[in-house]
C-alpha positions as CSV (number, residue, x, y, z in Angstrom):
1,X,3.0,1.1,13.8
2,X,4.5,4.0,12.7
3,X,1.9,5.4,9.9
4,X,0.7,9.2,9.2
5,X,-2.3,8.9,6.8
6,X,-4.1,6.4,5.8
7,X,-6.7,6.0,2.6
8,X,-9.6,4.3,1.4
9,X,-9.3,3.0,-1.9
10,X,-12.1,5.9,-2.7
11,X,-11.1,8.8,-1.1
12,X,-7.4,8.7,-2.4
13,X,-9.1,7.9,-5.7
14,X,-11.3,11.4,-5.1
15,X,-7.7,13.6,-3.6
16,X,-5.7,12.5,-6.8
17,X,-9.2,13.5,-8.9
18,X,-9.7,17.0,-7.4
19,X,-6.1,17.4,-7.8
20,X,-6.0,17.2,-11.8
21,X,-5.0,13.5,-11.7
22,X,-6.7,10.7,-14.2
23,X,-6.6,7.8,-12.1
24,X,-4.8,4.3,-14.4
25,X,-5.3,2.0,-11.7
26,X,-5.4,1.6,-8.2
27,X,-4.5,-1.5,-6.7
28,X,-3.4,-3.0,-2.9
29,X,-0.8,-4.9,-2.4
30,X,0.9,-7.3,1.2
31,X,-1.9,-9.1,2.2
32,X,0.0,-11.1,4.3
33,X,1.6,-7.7,5.9
34,X,-2.1,-6.6,7.2
35,X,-1.7,-10.0,10.0
36,X,1.4,-8.4,11.4
37,X,0.4,-4.9,11.5
38,X,-3.0,-6.1,13.6
39,X,-1.0,-8.0,15.9
40,X,2.2,-5.6,16.4
41,X,-0.4,-2.3,16.9
42,X,-3.7,-3.9,18.5
43,X,-2.8,-6.6,20.4
44,X,1.1,-5.5,21.0
45,X,0.0,-1.3,21.3
46,X,3.6,-1.5,19.3
47,X,5.1,1.9,17.9
48,X,7.1,-0.6,15.4
49,X,7.8,-3.7,13.8
50,X,10.7,-5.5,15.7
51,X,14.1,-6.0,14.1
52,X,13.4,-10.1,14.3
53,X,10.2,-10.5,13.4
54,X,10.4,-7.8,10.5
55,X,13.7,-10.1,9.9
56,X,11.9,-12.9,9.4
57,X,9.1,-11.6,7.0
58,X,12.0,-10.3,4.8
59,X,13.0,-13.1,4.4
60,X,9.5,-15.5,3.5
61,X,8.8,-12.4,1.0
62,X,9.8,-14.1,-2.3
63,X,7.3,-16.7,-1.7
64,X,4.7,-14.5,-0.3
65,X,5.0,-12.8,-3.6
66,X,4.2,-16.5,-5.4
67,X,1.6,-16.4,-3.1
68,X,0.1,-13.5,-3.6
69,X,0.6,-13.4,-8.1
70,X,-2.7,-11.1,-8.3
71,X,-2.9,-8.1,-6.3
72,X,-5.8,-9.1,-3.2
73,X,-9.3,-7.5,-3.1
74,X,-7.6,-6.1,0.1
75,X,-3.8,-5.2,1.8
76,X,-1.5,-3.0,3.8
77,X,-0.6,-1.0,1.2
78,X,-3.0,1.2,-1.6
79,X,-0.5,0.9,-4.9
80,X,-1.9,4.6,-7.0
81,X,-1.4,5.0,-10.4
82,X,-2.4,8.6,-11.8
83,X,-0.9,11.1,-14.7
84,X,-1.2,14.8,-15.0
85,X,-3.7,15.0,-18.7
86,X,-1.1,16.6,-20.9
87,X,1.5,16.1,-19.7
88,X,3.9,14.1,-22.2
89,X,7.5,11.9,-21.9
90,X,7.8,8.4,-21.1
91,X,7.6,8.9,-17.3
92,X,4.2,11.1,-17.1
93,X,2.6,8.4,-13.9
94,X,3.0,9.3,-10.9
95,X,3.6,6.0,-8.4
96,X,1.4,6.9,-5.0
97,X,2.0,4.7,-2.2
98,X,0.1,4.7,1.0
99,X,-1.3,2.3,3.8
100,X,-5.0,1.4,3.5
101,X,-6.9,0.8,5.5
102,X,-6.5,-2.3,8.0
C-alpha cells in the first residue's frame, strides 16, 4: 500500500555497509501492522489504508506498544541505526526507516 522500496534485513545491511556506514543496530517494529498491510494490499487490493481503519489503529497503538515492548523478529518496518566511521559529534547516527518484506 503506497510504498516505493522494500528491503530485507540482509539487503539493507549490505547497502548501508557498501555506502560506507557501520550498522550499529537493526530491528523490526510494528508486528501488528503486518496484518492490516496484508489485508488491505493482498485481500482488498487497495492502494491506501482507509481513513476509519487508520483512525482505529492510531487509537490502539498505545496498547500495542506495551504488548510489543521488545522488538519483534518480523514487523512492518525495519529500522537501521548506522553511522559513518570517523564522523565526530553527538549526532553521528543516521536513522533509516524502510518497510521490510512482509
